[in-house]
PyMOL Python script that loads the backbone (N, CA, C, O; Angstrom):
from pymol import cmd

cmd.read_pdbstr("""\
ATOM      1  N   MET A   1       0.648  -0.912  -0.293  1.00  0.00           N
ATOM      2  CA  MET A   1       0.009   0.220  -0.083  1.00  0.00           C
ATOM      3  C   MET A   1       0.908   1.144   0.060  1.00  0.00           C
ATOM      4  O   MET A   1       1.801   1.091   0.906  1.00  0.00           O
ATOM      5  N   SER A   2       0.713   2.250  -0.916  1.00  0.00           N
ATOM      6  CA  SER A   2       1.537   3.264  -1.132  1.00  0.00           C
ATOM      7  C   SER A   2       0.148   4.425  -0.247  1.00  0.00           C
ATOM      8  O   SER A   2      -1.080   4.353  -0.236  1.00  0.00           O
ATOM      9  N   ASP A   3       1.251   5.515   0.461  1.00  0.00           N
ATOM     10  CA  ASP A   3       1.030   6.308   1.086  1.00  0.00           C
ATOM     11  C   ASP A   3       1.159   7.569   0.278  1.00  0.00           C
ATOM     12  O   ASP A   3       2.355   7.832   0.408  1.00  0.00           O
ATOM     13  N   THR A   4       0.752   8.289  -0.306  1.00  0.00           N
ATOM     14  CA  THR A   4       0.378   9.251  -1.662  1.00  0.00           C
ATOM     15  C   THR A   4       0.752  10.806  -0.593  1.00  0.00           C
ATOM     16  O   THR A   4       1.268  11.777  -1.147  1.00  0.00           O
ATOM     17  N   THR A   5       0.507  10.836   0.517  1.00  0.00           N
ATOM     18  CA  THR A   5       0.765  11.789   1.392  1.00  0.00           C
ATOM     19  C   THR A   5       2.204  12.237   1.561  1.00  0.00           C
ATOM     20  O   THR A   5       2.722  13.269   1.135  1.00  0.00           O
ATOM     21  N   THR A   6       2.762  11.221   2.291  1.00  0.00           N
ATOM     22  CA  THR A   6       3.965  11.096   2.727  1.00  0.00           C
ATOM     23  C   THR A   6       5.231  10.288   1.939  1.00  0.00           C
ATOM     24  O   THR A   6       6.355  10.113   2.409  1.00  0.00           O
ATOM     25  N   ASN A   7       4.691   9.796   0.469  1.00  0.00           N
ATOM     26  CA  ASN A   7       5.455   9.101  -0.111  1.00  0.00           C
ATOM     27  C   ASN A   7       6.455   8.243   0.272  1.00  0.00           C
ATOM     28  O   ASN A   7       7.627   8.196  -0.102  1.00  0.00           O
ATOM     29  N   ARG A   8       5.501   7.170   1.530  1.00  0.00           N
ATOM     30  CA  ARG A   8       6.313   6.177   1.803  1.00  0.00           C
ATOM     31  C   ARG A   8       5.821   4.658   1.712  1.00  0.00           C
ATOM     32  O   ARG A   8       4.619   4.756   1.956  1.00  0.00           O
ATOM     33  N   ILE A   9       6.035   3.626   1.545  1.00  0.00           N
ATOM     34  CA  ILE A   9       5.744   2.653   1.584  1.00  0.00           C
ATOM     35  C   ILE A   9       5.271   1.810   2.891  1.00  0.00           C
ATOM     36  O   ILE A   9       6.046   1.534   3.807  1.00  0.00           O
ATOM     37  N   CYS A  10       3.579   1.350   2.853  1.00  0.00           N
ATOM     38  CA  CYS A  10       3.604   0.929   4.517  1.00  0.00           C
ATOM     39  C   CYS A  10       3.952  -0.902   4.073  1.00  0.00           C
ATOM     40  O   CYS A  10       3.367  -1.744   3.393  1.00  0.00           O
ATOM     41  N   LYS A  11       5.111  -0.873   4.822  1.00  0.00           N
ATOM     42  CA  LYS A  11       5.687  -2.323   5.052  1.00  0.00           C
ATOM     43  C   LYS A  11       4.480  -3.388   5.612  1.00  0.00           C
ATOM     44  O   LYS A  11       4.241  -4.370   4.908  1.00  0.00           O
ATOM     45  N   LYS A  12       4.095  -3.291   6.252  1.00  0.00           N
ATOM     46  CA  LYS A  12       3.398  -4.295   7.439  1.00  0.00           C
ATOM     47  C   LYS A  12       2.399  -3.269   8.345  1.00  0.00           C
ATOM     48  O   LYS A  12       2.558  -2.761   9.455  1.00  0.00           O
ATOM     49  N   CYS A  13       1.264  -3.197   7.330  1.00  0.00           N
ATOM     50  CA  CYS A  13       0.321  -2.747   8.301  1.00  0.00           C
ATOM     51  C   CYS A  13      -1.073  -3.008   9.295  1.00  0.00           C
ATOM     52  O   CYS A  13      -1.722  -2.238  10.002  1.00  0.00           O
ATOM     53  N   LEU A  14      -1.220  -4.693   8.946  1.00  0.00           N
ATOM     54  CA  LEU A  14      -1.855  -5.437  10.007  1.00  0.00           C
ATOM     55  C   LEU A  14      -1.496  -6.626  10.532  1.00  0.00           C
ATOM     56  O   LEU A  14      -1.180  -7.429   9.654  1.00  0.00           O
ATOM     57  N   LEU A  15      -1.440  -6.946  11.380  1.00  0.00           N
ATOM     58  CA  LEU A  15      -0.733  -8.166  12.024  1.00  0.00           C
ATOM     59  C   LEU A  15      -1.088  -9.592  11.495  1.00  0.00           C
ATOM     60  O   LEU A  15      -0.394 -10.583  11.724  1.00  0.00           O
ATOM     61  N   LYS A  16      -2.473  -9.592  10.618  1.00  0.00           N
ATOM     62  CA  LYS A  16      -2.342 -10.823   9.837  1.00  0.00           C
ATOM     63  C   LYS A  16      -1.345 -10.536   8.592  1.00  0.00           C
ATOM     64  O   LYS A  16      -1.404 -11.508   7.838  1.00  0.00           O
ATOM     65  N   ASP A  17      -0.580  -9.694   8.176  1.00  0.00           N
ATOM     66  CA  ASP A  17       0.456  -9.771   7.208  1.00  0.00           C
ATOM     67  C   ASP A  17       1.679 -10.352   7.271  1.00  0.00           C
ATOM     68  O   ASP A  17       2.245 -10.848   6.297  1.00  0.00           O
ATOM     69  N   PHE A  18       2.349 -10.295   8.974  1.00  0.00           N
ATOM     70  CA  PHE A  18       3.305 -11.238   9.161  1.00  0.00           C
ATOM     71  C   PHE A  18       3.289 -12.370   9.712  1.00  0.00           C
ATOM     72  O   PHE A  18       2.489 -12.530  10.633  1.00  0.00           O
ATOM     73  N   PRO A  19       4.141 -13.446   9.323  1.00  0.00           N
ATOM     74  CA  PRO A  19       4.433 -14.681   9.625  1.00  0.00           C
ATOM     75  C   PRO A  19       4.202 -14.571  11.399  1.00  0.00           C
ATOM     76  O   PRO A  19       4.640 -13.634  12.067  1.00  0.00           O
ATOM     77  N   ASP A  20       3.561 -15.531  11.860  1.00  0.00           N
ATOM     78  CA  ASP A  20       3.795 -15.376  13.243  1.00  0.00           C
ATOM     79  C   ASP A  20       4.996 -15.092  14.006  1.00  0.00           C
ATOM     80  O   ASP A  20       5.153 -14.143  14.774  1.00  0.00           O
ATOM     81  N   ALA A  21       5.939 -16.126  13.683  1.00  0.00           N
ATOM     82  CA  ALA A  21       7.077 -16.022  14.413  1.00  0.00           C
ATOM     83  C   ALA A  21       7.833 -15.009  13.958  1.00  0.00           C
ATOM     84  O   ALA A  21       8.597 -14.562  14.813  1.00  0.00           O
ATOM     85  N   GLU A  22       7.888 -14.402  12.717  1.00  0.00           N
ATOM     86  CA  GLU A  22       8.462 -12.920  11.983  1.00  0.00           C
ATOM     87  C   GLU A  22       8.048 -11.810  13.552  1.00  0.00           C
ATOM     88  O   GLU A  22       8.781 -11.287  14.392  1.00  0.00           O
ATOM     89  N   TYR A  23       6.067 -11.832  13.305  1.00  0.00           N
ATOM     90  CA  TYR A  23       6.033 -10.612  14.502  1.00  0.00           C
ATOM     91  C   TYR A  23       6.060 -10.696  15.377  1.00  0.00           C
ATOM     92  O   TYR A  23       5.880  -9.661  16.021  1.00  0.00           O
ATOM     93  N   PHE A  24       6.275 -11.838  16.044  1.00  0.00           N
ATOM     94  CA  PHE A  24       6.770 -12.158  17.803  1.00  0.00           C
ATOM     95  C   PHE A  24       8.294 -11.448  17.901  1.00  0.00           C
ATOM     96  O   PHE A  24       8.673 -10.584  18.692  1.00  0.00           O
ATOM     97  N   THR A  25       8.999 -12.084  16.871  1.00  0.00           N
ATOM     98  CA  THR A  25      10.467 -11.460  17.042  1.00  0.00           C
ATOM     99  C   THR A  25      10.981  -9.745  16.883  1.00  0.00           C
ATOM    100  O   THR A  25      12.014  -9.209  17.283  1.00  0.00           O
ATOM    101  N   HIS A  26       9.982  -9.257  16.247  1.00  0.00           N
ATOM    102  CA  HIS A  26       9.856  -7.742  16.069  1.00  0.00           C
ATOM    103  C   HIS A  26       9.564  -7.317  17.653  1.00  0.00           C
ATOM    104  O   HIS A  26      10.319  -6.709  18.412  1.00  0.00           O
ATOM    105  N   LEU A  27       8.093  -7.883  17.935  1.00  0.00           N
ATOM    106  CA  LEU A  27       7.705  -7.428  19.468  1.00  0.00           C
ATOM    107  C   LEU A  27       8.505  -7.772  20.464  1.00  0.00           C
ATOM    108  O   LEU A  27       8.014  -7.339  21.506  1.00  0.00           O
ATOM    109  N   TYR A  28       9.683  -8.443  20.696  1.00  0.00           N
ATOM    110  CA  TYR A  28      10.489  -9.094  21.642  1.00  0.00           C
ATOM    111  C   TYR A  28      11.767  -8.276  21.305  1.00  0.00           C
ATOM    112  O   TYR A  28      12.299  -7.874  22.339  1.00  0.00           O
ATOM    113  N   GLU A  29      12.568  -7.825  19.922  1.00  0.00           N
ATOM    114  CA  GLU A  29      13.032  -6.943  19.805  1.00  0.00           C
ATOM    115  C   GLU A  29      13.046  -5.068  20.015  1.00  0.00           C
ATOM    116  O   GLU A  29      13.933  -4.226  19.876  1.00  0.00           O
ATOM    117  N   TYR A  30      11.617  -5.000  20.401  1.00  0.00           N
ATOM    118  CA  TYR A  30      11.430  -3.728  20.615  1.00  0.00           C
ATOM    119  C   TYR A  30      11.231  -3.673  21.590  1.00  0.00           C
ATOM    120  O   TYR A  30      11.490  -2.526  21.955  1.00  0.00           O
ATOM    121  N   ILE A  31      10.681  -4.598  22.841  1.00  0.00           N
ATOM    122  CA  ILE A  31      10.711  -4.813  24.145  1.00  0.00           C
ATOM    123  C   ILE A  31      12.734  -4.486  24.529  1.00  0.00           C
ATOM    124  O   ILE A  31      13.208  -3.411  24.896  1.00  0.00           O
ATOM    125  N   ASN A  32      13.363  -5.543  24.327  1.00  0.00           N
ATOM    126  CA  ASN A  32      14.553  -5.613  24.209  1.00  0.00           C
ATOM    127  C   ASN A  32      15.330  -4.225  23.801  1.00  0.00           C
ATOM    128  O   ASN A  32      16.528  -4.068  24.038  1.00  0.00           O
ATOM    129  N   ASN A  33      14.767  -3.546  23.360  1.00  0.00           N
ATOM    130  CA  ASN A  33      15.637  -2.064  22.677  1.00  0.00           C
ATOM    131  C   ASN A  33      14.925  -0.712  23.248  1.00  0.00           C
ATOM    132  O   ASN A  33      15.195   0.436  22.894  1.00  0.00           O
ATOM    133  N   LEU A  34      13.857  -1.151  24.309  1.00  0.00           N
ATOM    134  CA  LEU A  34      13.141  -0.052  25.136  1.00  0.00           C
ATOM    135  C   LEU A  34      14.721   0.828  26.299  1.00  0.00           C
ATOM    136  O   LEU A  34      15.518   0.237  27.027  1.00  0.00           O
ATOM    137  N   ASP A  35      14.664   1.677  26.136  1.00  0.00           N
ATOM    138  CA  ASP A  35      15.492   2.561  27.113  1.00  0.00           C
ATOM    139  C   ASP A  35      15.563   2.271  28.263  1.00  0.00           C
ATOM    140  O   ASP A  35      14.614   2.582  28.983  1.00  0.00           O
ATOM    141  N   GLU A  36      16.685   1.591  28.820  1.00  0.00           N
ATOM    142  CA  GLU A  36      16.709   1.327  30.244  1.00  0.00           C
ATOM    143  C   GLU A  36      16.010   1.870  31.676  1.00  0.00           C
ATOM    144  O   GLU A  36      15.515   1.316  32.658  1.00  0.00           O
ATOM    145  N   GLU A  37      16.265   3.386  31.214  1.00  0.00           N
ATOM    146  CA  GLU A  37      15.123   4.116  32.227  1.00  0.00           C
ATOM    147  C   GLU A  37      13.678   4.193  32.430  1.00  0.00           C
ATOM    148  O   GLU A  37      13.022   4.849  33.239  1.00  0.00           O
ATOM    149  N   ILE A  38      13.243   3.168  31.282  1.00  0.00           N
ATOM    150  CA  ILE A  38      11.758   3.484  31.448  1.00  0.00           C
ATOM    151  C   ILE A  38      11.159   2.079  31.462  1.00  0.00           C
ATOM    152  O   ILE A  38       9.972   1.759  31.411  1.00  0.00           O
ATOM    153  N   LYS A  39      12.367   1.228  31.551  1.00  0.00           N
ATOM    154  CA  LYS A  39      11.742  -0.284  31.379  1.00  0.00           C
ATOM    155  C   LYS A  39      11.730  -0.912  32.832  1.00  0.00           C
ATOM    156  O   LYS A  39      12.857  -0.639  33.246  1.00  0.00           O
ATOM    157  N   VAL A  40      11.152  -1.519  33.707  1.00  0.00           N
ATOM    158  CA  VAL A  40      11.547  -2.683  35.059  1.00  0.00           C
ATOM    159  C   VAL A  40      12.195  -3.221  35.151  1.00  0.00           C
ATOM    160  O   VAL A  40      12.886  -3.525  34.178  1.00  0.00           O
ATOM    161  N   ASN A  41      12.388  -3.636  36.184  1.00  0.00           N
ATOM    162  CA  ASN A  41      13.788  -5.029  36.291  1.00  0.00           C
ATOM    163  C   ASN A  41      13.309  -6.027  35.794  1.00  0.00           C
ATOM    164  O   ASN A  41      12.093  -6.141  35.637  1.00  0.00           O
ATOM    165  N   GLU A  42      14.088  -6.860  35.481  1.00  0.00           N
ATOM    166  CA  GLU A  42      13.878  -8.141  35.407  1.00  0.00           C
ATOM    167  C   GLU A  42      12.534  -9.168  36.506  1.00  0.00           C
ATOM    168  O   GLU A  42      11.627  -9.875  36.069  1.00  0.00           O
ATOM    169  N   VAL A  43      12.815  -8.936  37.673  1.00  0.00           N
ATOM    170  CA  VAL A  43      12.244  -9.505  38.956  1.00  0.00           C
ATOM    171  C   VAL A  43      10.637  -9.159  38.359  1.00  0.00           C
ATOM    172  O   VAL A  43       9.747  -9.913  37.967  1.00  0.00           O
ATOM    173  N   GLU A  44      10.715  -7.622  38.491  1.00  0.00           N
ATOM    174  CA  GLU A  44       9.087  -6.856  38.657  1.00  0.00           C
ATOM    175  C   GLU A  44       8.230  -7.309  37.237  1.00  0.00           C
ATOM    176  O   GLU A  44       7.033  -7.585  37.155  1.00  0.00           O
ATOM    177  N   TYR A  45       9.579  -7.280  35.820  1.00  0.00           N
ATOM    178  CA  TYR A  45       8.807  -7.728  34.496  1.00  0.00           C
ATOM    179  C   TYR A  45       8.145  -9.023  35.197  1.00  0.00           C
ATOM    180  O   TYR A  45       7.076  -8.770  35.752  1.00  0.00           O
ATOM    181  N   GLU A  46       8.517 -10.168  35.266  1.00  0.00           N
ATOM    182  CA  GLU A  46       8.446 -11.368  35.094  1.00  0.00           C
ATOM    183  C   GLU A  46       6.783 -11.778  36.207  1.00  0.00           C
ATOM    184  O   GLU A  46       5.775 -12.449  35.986  1.00  0.00           O
ATOM    185  N   ARG A  47       7.391 -10.739  37.683  1.00  0.00           N
ATOM    186  CA  ARG A  47       6.403 -10.821  38.629  1.00  0.00           C
ATOM    187  C   ARG A  47       4.653  -9.845  37.821  1.00  0.00           C
ATOM    188  O   ARG A  47       3.454 -10.008  38.050  1.00  0.00           O
ATOM    189  N   ARG A  48       5.341  -8.995  36.978  1.00  0.00           N
ATOM    190  CA  ARG A  48       3.631  -8.596  36.469  1.00  0.00           C
ATOM    191  C   ARG A  48       3.443  -9.832  35.524  1.00  0.00           C
ATOM    192  O   ARG A  48       2.767 -10.685  36.099  1.00  0.00           O
ATOM    193  N   LEU A  49       3.684 -10.072  34.716  1.00  0.00           N
ATOM    194  CA  LEU A  49       3.823 -11.227  33.591  1.00  0.00           C
ATOM    195  C   LEU A  49       2.848 -12.396  34.493  1.00  0.00           C
ATOM    196  O   LEU A  49       1.680 -12.711  34.264  1.00  0.00           O
ATOM    197  N   GLU A  50       3.675 -12.855  35.480  1.00  0.00           N
ATOM    198  CA  GLU A  50       3.045 -14.059  36.355  1.00  0.00           C
ATOM    199  C   GLU A  50       1.481 -13.395  36.697  1.00  0.00           C
ATOM    200  O   GLU A  50       0.539 -14.186  36.738  1.00  0.00           O
ATOM    201  N   ILE A  51       1.298 -12.331  36.874  1.00  0.00           N
ATOM    202  CA  ILE A  51      -0.221 -11.724  37.261  1.00  0.00           C
ATOM    203  C   ILE A  51      -1.096 -11.594  36.348  1.00  0.00           C
ATOM    204  O   ILE A  51      -2.300 -11.748  36.551  1.00  0.00           O
ATOM    205  N   CYS A  52      -0.616 -11.313  35.307  1.00  0.00           N
ATOM    206  CA  CYS A  52      -1.324 -11.391  33.898  1.00  0.00           C
ATOM    207  C   CYS A  52      -1.679 -12.558  33.589  1.00  0.00           C
ATOM    208  O   CYS A  52      -2.889 -12.711  33.756  1.00  0.00           O
ATOM    209  N   ILE A  53      -0.961 -13.776  33.074  1.00  0.00           N
ATOM    210  CA  ILE A  53      -1.110 -14.878  33.001  1.00  0.00           C
ATOM    211  C   ILE A  53      -2.297 -15.801  33.698  1.00  0.00           C
ATOM    212  O   ILE A  53      -2.825 -16.835  33.288  1.00  0.00           O
ATOM    213  N   THR A  54      -2.515 -15.034  34.908  1.00  0.00           N
ATOM    214  CA  THR A  54      -3.161 -15.596  35.763  1.00  0.00           C
ATOM    215  C   THR A  54      -5.025 -15.068  35.830  1.00  0.00           C
ATOM    216  O   THR A  54      -6.124 -15.376  36.291  1.00  0.00           O
ATOM    217  N   CYS A  55      -4.370 -14.177  35.072  1.00  0.00           N
ATOM    218  CA  CYS A  55      -5.782 -12.681  34.927  1.00  0.00           C
ATOM    219  C   CYS A  55      -7.021 -13.320  34.133  1.00  0.00           C
ATOM    220  O   CYS A  55      -6.716 -13.669  32.992  1.00  0.00           O
ATOM    221  N   PRO A  56      -8.376 -13.550  34.505  1.00  0.00           N
ATOM    222  CA  PRO A  56      -9.163 -14.074  33.253  1.00  0.00           C
ATOM    223  C   PRO A  56      -9.362 -12.963  32.492  1.00  0.00           C
ATOM    224  O   PRO A  56     -10.480 -13.083  31.991  1.00  0.00           O
ATOM    225  N   ASP A  57      -8.749 -11.728  32.075  1.00  0.00           N
ATOM    226  CA  ASP A  57      -8.638 -11.434  31.010  1.00  0.00           C
ATOM    227  C   ASP A  57      -7.556 -11.269  30.180  1.00  0.00           C
ATOM    228  O   ASP A  57      -7.351 -10.521  29.223  1.00  0.00           O
ATOM    229  N   TYR A  58      -6.918 -12.092  30.718  1.00  0.00           N
ATOM    230  CA  TYR A  58      -5.770 -12.782  29.539  1.00  0.00           C
ATOM    231  C   TYR A  58      -6.196 -13.614  28.549  1.00  0.00           C
ATOM    232  O   TYR A  58      -6.833 -14.654  28.717  1.00  0.00           O
ATOM    233  N   TYR A  59      -5.923 -13.257  27.757  1.00  0.00           N
ATOM    234  CA  TYR A  59      -6.398 -14.178  26.477  1.00  0.00           C
ATOM    235  C   TYR A  59      -5.289 -14.497  25.126  1.00  0.00           C
ATOM    236  O   TYR A  59      -5.422 -13.825  24.103  1.00  0.00           O
ATOM    237  N   GLN A  60      -4.130 -15.635  25.221  1.00  0.00           N
ATOM    238  CA  GLN A  60      -3.213 -15.601  23.777  1.00  0.00           C
ATOM    239  C   GLN A  60      -2.462 -14.040  24.074  1.00  0.00           C
ATOM    240  O   GLN A  60      -2.627 -13.099  23.298  1.00  0.00           O
ATOM    241  N   GLY A  61      -1.763 -13.962  25.111  1.00  0.00           N
ATOM    242  CA  GLY A  61      -0.858 -12.563  25.041  1.00  0.00           C
ATOM    243  C   GLY A  61      -1.420 -11.292  24.887  1.00  0.00           C
ATOM    244  O   GLY A  61      -0.911 -10.351  24.279  1.00  0.00           O
ATOM    245  N   MET A  62      -2.494 -11.310  25.467  1.00  0.00           N
ATOM    246  CA  MET A  62      -3.385  -9.825  25.183  1.00  0.00           C
ATOM    247  C   MET A  62      -3.865  -9.738  26.134  1.00  0.00           C
ATOM    248  O   MET A  62      -3.826 -10.738  26.852  1.00  0.00           O
ATOM    249  N   CYS A  63      -4.525  -8.581  26.613  1.00  0.00           N
ATOM    250  CA  CYS A  63      -5.001  -8.238  27.588  1.00  0.00           C
ATOM    251  C   CYS A  63      -6.666  -7.875  27.161  1.00  0.00           C
ATOM    252  O   CYS A  63      -6.940  -7.085  26.257  1.00  0.00           O
ATOM    253  N   ARG A  64      -7.417  -8.401  27.755  1.00  0.00           N
ATOM    254  CA  ARG A  64      -8.999  -8.169  26.978  1.00  0.00           C
ATOM    255  C   ARG A  64      -9.371  -6.662  27.381  1.00  0.00           C
ATOM    256  O   ARG A  64     -10.124  -5.941  26.727  1.00  0.00           O
ATOM    257  N   VAL A  65      -8.730  -6.318  28.544  1.00  0.00           N
ATOM    258  CA  VAL A  65      -9.598  -4.978  29.104  1.00  0.00           C
ATOM    259  C   VAL A  65      -9.004  -3.722  28.296  1.00  0.00           C
ATOM    260  O   VAL A  65      -9.627  -2.720  27.944  1.00  0.00           O
ATOM    261  N   CYS A  66      -7.495  -4.053  28.066  1.00  0.00           N
ATOM    262  CA  CYS A  66      -7.256  -2.700  27.242  1.00  0.00           C
ATOM    263  C   CYS A  66      -6.843  -3.084  25.367  1.00  0.00           C
ATOM    264  O   CYS A  66      -6.850  -2.241  24.470  1.00  0.00           O
ATOM    265  N   GLY A  67      -6.506  -4.632  25.203  1.00  0.00           N
ATOM    266  CA  GLY A  67      -6.197  -4.834  24.171  1.00  0.00           C
ATOM    267  C   GLY A  67      -4.677  -4.770  23.827  1.00  0.00           C
ATOM    268  O   GLY A  67      -4.239  -4.542  22.700  1.00  0.00           O
ATOM    269  N   CYS A  68      -3.896  -5.010  24.995  1.00  0.00           N
ATOM    270  CA  CYS A  68      -2.447  -4.861  24.780  1.00  0.00           C
ATOM    271  C   CYS A  68      -1.559  -5.780  24.444  1.00  0.00           C
ATOM    272  O   CYS A  68      -2.054  -6.733  25.045  1.00  0.00           O
ATOM    273  N   PHE A  69      -0.769  -6.135  24.014  1.00  0.00           N
ATOM    274  CA  PHE A  69       0.514  -7.167  24.504  1.00  0.00           C
ATOM    275  C   PHE A  69       0.758  -6.788  26.002  1.00  0.00           C
ATOM    276  O   PHE A  69       1.106  -5.718  26.501  1.00  0.00           O
ATOM    277  N   VAL A  70       0.475  -7.975  26.553  1.00  0.00           N
ATOM    278  CA  VAL A  70       0.773  -8.113  28.392  1.00  0.00           C
ATOM    279  C   VAL A  70       2.409  -8.011  28.322  1.00  0.00           C
ATOM    280  O   VAL A  70       2.939  -7.315  29.188  1.00  0.00           O
ATOM    281  N   GLU A  71       3.338  -8.726  27.247  1.00  0.00           N
ATOM    282  CA  GLU A  71       4.245  -8.530  27.703  1.00  0.00           C
ATOM    283  C   GLU A  71       4.960  -7.147  27.672  1.00  0.00           C
ATOM    284  O   GLU A  71       5.670  -6.705  28.575  1.00  0.00           O
ATOM    285  N   LEU A  72       4.582  -6.363  26.174  1.00  0.00           N
ATOM    286  CA  LEU A  72       4.944  -4.703  26.442  1.00  0.00           C
ATOM    287  C   LEU A  72       4.355  -3.867  27.376  1.00  0.00           C
ATOM    288  O   LEU A  72       5.032  -2.944  27.829  1.00  0.00           O
ATOM    289  N   ARG A  73       3.033  -4.053  27.801  1.00  0.00           N
ATOM    290  CA  ARG A  73       2.787  -3.181  28.603  1.00  0.00           C
ATOM    291  C   ARG A  73       3.438  -3.537  29.934  1.00  0.00           C
ATOM    292  O   ARG A  73       3.482  -2.648  30.784  1.00  0.00           O
ATOM    293  N   ALA A  74       3.923  -4.672  30.198  1.00  0.00           N
ATOM    294  CA  ALA A  74       4.582  -5.028  31.780  1.00  0.00           C
ATOM    295  C   ALA A  74       6.011  -4.536  31.672  1.00  0.00           C
ATOM    296  O   ALA A  74       6.632  -4.315  32.711  1.00  0.00           O
ATOM    297  N   ALA A  75       6.623  -4.333  30.397  1.00  0.00           N
ATOM    298  CA  ALA A  75       8.078  -3.750  30.198  1.00  0.00           C
ATOM    299  C   ALA A  75       8.147  -2.474  30.958  1.00  0.00           C
ATOM    300  O   ALA A  75       9.201  -2.088  31.464  1.00  0.00           O
ATOM    301  N   ILE A  76       6.986  -1.792  31.045  1.00  0.00           N
ATOM    302  CA  ILE A  76       7.256  -0.292  30.890  1.00  0.00           C
ATOM    303  C   ILE A  76       6.769   0.496  32.284  1.00  0.00           C
ATOM    304  O   ILE A  76       5.645   0.430  32.782  1.00  0.00           O
ATOM    305  N   ARG A  77       7.631   1.072  32.658  1.00  0.00           N
ATOM    306  CA  ARG A  77       7.679   1.208  34.329  1.00  0.00           C
ATOM    307  C   ARG A  77       6.767   2.109  34.573  1.00  0.00           C
ATOM    308  O   ARG A  77       6.136   1.903  35.610  1.00  0.00           O
ATOM    309  N   GLU A  78       6.414   3.250  33.839  1.00  0.00           N
ATOM    310  CA  GLU A  78       5.261   3.993  34.232  1.00  0.00           C
ATOM    311  C   GLU A  78       3.480   3.215  33.758  1.00  0.00           C
ATOM    312  O   GLU A  78       2.362   3.711  33.895  1.00  0.00           O
ATOM    313  N   ASN A  79       3.832   2.082  33.284  1.00  0.00           N
ATOM    314  CA  ASN A  79       2.099   1.304  33.115  1.00  0.00           C
ATOM    315  C   ASN A  79       1.968   0.391  34.244  1.00  0.00           C
ATOM    316  O   ASN A  79       2.723  -0.414  34.789  1.00  0.00           O
ATOM    317  N   ASN A  80       0.418   0.886  34.469  1.00  0.00           N
ATOM    318  CA  ASN A  80       0.176  -0.191  35.788  1.00  0.00           C
ATOM    319  C   ASN A  80      -1.164  -0.971  34.778  1.00  0.00           C
ATOM    320  O   ASN A  80      -1.700  -0.497  33.777  1.00  0.00           O
ATOM    321  N   CYS A  81      -1.454  -2.370  35.494  1.00  0.00           N
ATOM    322  CA  CYS A  81      -2.536  -3.454  34.838  1.00  0.00           C
ATOM    323  C   CYS A  81      -3.671  -2.299  34.607  1.00  0.00           C
ATOM    324  O   CYS A  81      -3.788  -1.313  35.335  1.00  0.00           O
ATOM    325  N   ALA A  82      -4.510  -2.597  33.440  1.00  0.00           N
ATOM    326  CA  ALA A  82      -5.612  -2.025  32.833  1.00  0.00           C
ATOM    327  C   ALA A  82      -6.726  -2.318  33.309  1.00  0.00           C
ATOM    328  O   ALA A  82      -7.730  -1.708  32.942  1.00  0.00           O
ATOM    329  N   ALA A  83      -6.768  -3.098  34.027  1.00  0.00           N
ATOM    330  CA  ALA A  83      -8.061  -3.973  34.955  1.00  0.00           C
ATOM    331  C   ALA A  83      -8.537  -2.592  36.129  1.00  0.00           C
ATOM    332  O   ALA A  83      -7.835  -1.925  36.889  1.00  0.00           O
ATOM    333  N   PRO A  84      -9.715  -2.566  35.907  1.00  0.00           N
ATOM    334  CA  PRO A  84     -10.452  -1.273  36.721  1.00  0.00           C
ATOM    335  C   PRO A  84      -9.734  -1.608  38.325  1.00  0.00           C
ATOM    336  O   PRO A  84      -8.811  -0.877  38.686  1.00  0.00           O
ATOM    337  N   LYS A  85     -10.078  -2.429  38.993  1.00  0.00           N
ATOM    338  CA  LYS A  85      -9.120  -2.878  39.642  1.00  0.00           C
ATOM    339  C   LYS A  85      -7.392  -3.438  39.442  1.00  0.00           C
ATOM    340  O   LYS A  85      -7.105  -4.495  38.880  1.00  0.00           O
ATOM    341  N   MET A  86      -6.427  -2.526  40.003  1.00  0.00           N
ATOM    342  CA  MET A  86      -5.024  -2.621  39.490  1.00  0.00           C
ATOM    343  C   MET A  86      -4.569  -3.710  39.828  1.00  0.00           C
ATOM    344  O   MET A  86      -4.447  -3.794  41.050  1.00  0.00           O
ATOM    345  N   LYS A  87      -4.134  -4.958  39.041  1.00  0.00           N
ATOM    346  CA  LYS A  87      -3.443  -6.088  39.956  1.00  0.00           C
ATOM    347  C   LYS A  87      -1.955  -5.801  39.672  1.00  0.00           C
ATOM    348  O   LYS A  87      -1.324  -6.826  39.413  1.00  0.00           O
ATOM    349  N   TRP A  88      -1.338  -4.815  39.659  1.00  0.00           N
ATOM    350  CA  TRP A  88      -0.015  -4.717  39.488  1.00  0.00           C
ATOM    351  C   TRP A  88       0.243  -3.053  38.935  1.00  0.00           C
ATOM    352  O   TRP A  88       1.382  -2.654  38.688  1.00  0.00           O
TER     353      TRP A  88
END
""", "prot")
cmd.dss("prot")
cmd.show_as("cartoon", "prot")
cmd.util.cbc("prot")
cmd.orient("prot")
């Protein structure tokens, strides 16, 4: 798809356009390349993920409350759980 207003090519606009393995590789690369000052430490990251995977609103790596990928949301220090009664 071509965007004529900025003269650039849209490489992969939708998740369905990515092979599964490639998409998740990009997600993990993105998380790994976040600036250290905005990321939580590894212990806190794992704690958050453990809470997420036991939540009834967790589904295949995503949060049904906000629609985020929980691994990305959990990695960023300023983020909180999206549930009405925040779990982390």
